[in-house]
C-alpha positions in Angstrom: -54.1 72.6 8.4 -53.2 71.4 5.0 -50.8 73.1 2.6 -53.6 74.0 0.3 -55.6 75.6 3.1 -52.6 77.6 4.2 -52.0 78.8 0.7 -55.6 79.8 0.2 -55.6 81.7 3.6 -52.4 83.5 2.6 -53.8 84.4 -0.8 -57.0 85.8 0.9 -55.0 87.9 3.4 -52.8 89.2 0.6 -55.8 90.2 -1.5 -57.4 92.1 1.4 -54.3 94.0 2.4 -54.4 96.7 -0.2 -56.8 99.6 -0.9 -56.0 99.3 -4.6 -55.9 96.2 -6.8 -53.9 96.1 -9.9 -55.0 95.0 -13.3 -52.7 93.1 -15.7 -51.5 96.3 -17.4 -50.3 97.8 -14.1 -53.1 100.4 -13.7 -55.3 100.5 -10.6 -58.7 99.0 -11.1 -60.3 99.7 -7.7 -59.9 102.3 -5.0 -61.5 101.8 -1.5 -63.1 104.5 0.5 -64.1 103.7 4.1 -67.3 105.4 5.4 -66.8 105.5 9.2 -67.4 107.9 12.1 -69.4 110.1 9.7 -66.4 110.7 7.4 -65.1 109.5 4.0 -61.6 108.0 4.4 -59.7 109.1 2.4 -61.7 112.3 1.8 -60.0 112.8 -1.6 -58.9 110.0 -3.9 -56.9 110.4 -7.1 -57.5 107.6 -9.6 -56.8 106.7 -13.2 -59.7 106.8 -15.7 -61.6 103.5 -15.7 -61.1 102.9 -11.9 -63.9 101.8 -9.7 -64.3 103.5 -6.4 -65.8 101.2 -3.7 -67.4 102.8 -0.6 -67.8 100.5 2.4 -69.9 101.5 5.4 -68.3 101.1 8.8 -71.1 102.8 10.7 -74.3 101.3 11.9 -76.3 104.1 10.2 -77.3 104.4 6.6 -75.1 106.6 4.4 -75.6 107.7 0.8 -72.6 109.0 -1.2 -74.0 111.1 -4.0 -72.3 113.1 -6.6 -72.5 116.9 -6.4 -73.1 119.0 -3.3 -76.0 119.7 -1.0 -78.7 121.4 -3.1 -76.7 120.8 -6.3 -76.8 117.0 -7.0 -75.3 115.9 -10.2 -76.6 112.7 -11.9 -73.3 110.8 -11.9 -73.6 108.4 -9.0 -75.8 107.8 -5.9 -74.8 104.9 -3.7 -77.0 103.6 -0.8 -75.0 102.0 2.1 -77.6 100.4 4.3 -75.7 99.7 7.5 -72.4 98.1 8.6 -70.4 96.4 5.9 -72.7 97.5 3.1 -70.8 98.6 0.0 -71.4 100.2 -3.4 -69.3 101.4 -6.2 -69.1 103.6 -9.3 -66.5 103.4 -12.1 -65.1 106.7 -13.3 -64.3 106.8 -17.0 -63.9 110.5 -17.7 -61.1 112.7 -16.3 -62.2 115.5 -14.0 -62.9 116.4 -10.4 -66.1 114.8 -8.9 -67.2 116.3 -5.5 -69.6 114.2 -3.5 -71.4 114.2 -0.2 -73.7 112.0 2.0 -77.3 112.9 1.2 -78.3 111.9 4.7 -75.5 113.7 6.5 -74.5 116.7 4.4 -71.4 117.6 6.4 -69.8 114.5 5.0 -68.0 115.4 1.8 -65.4 113.9 -0.5 -63.8 114.3 -3.9 -62.8 111.9 -6.6 -60.1 113.2 -8.9 -59.8 111.3 -12.2 -56.6 111.7 -14.2 
């Protein structure tokens, strides 16, 4: 394997090893949430304003993280995750606490806390 290929492989592994990536000013720009075994992991995330939350489906079934609660949807985000490895995101710009749930499996709940 060439030195360039080894360097690229190392860079790719390093980039994939963290749930958060940093922007040039040191603030987090993305927070990953795994959707697996009918749970959000982590269930609660605390992020800085302007951070993107990226949900990635680890289950074979469709999930739909949606802001609000069952019977009380809020029009902030609605992400469809159509099977394994599907992903979707929302960027949170306003401080606050944002509860969410899976519209298809309402026992799945999570919270995004924006500082």
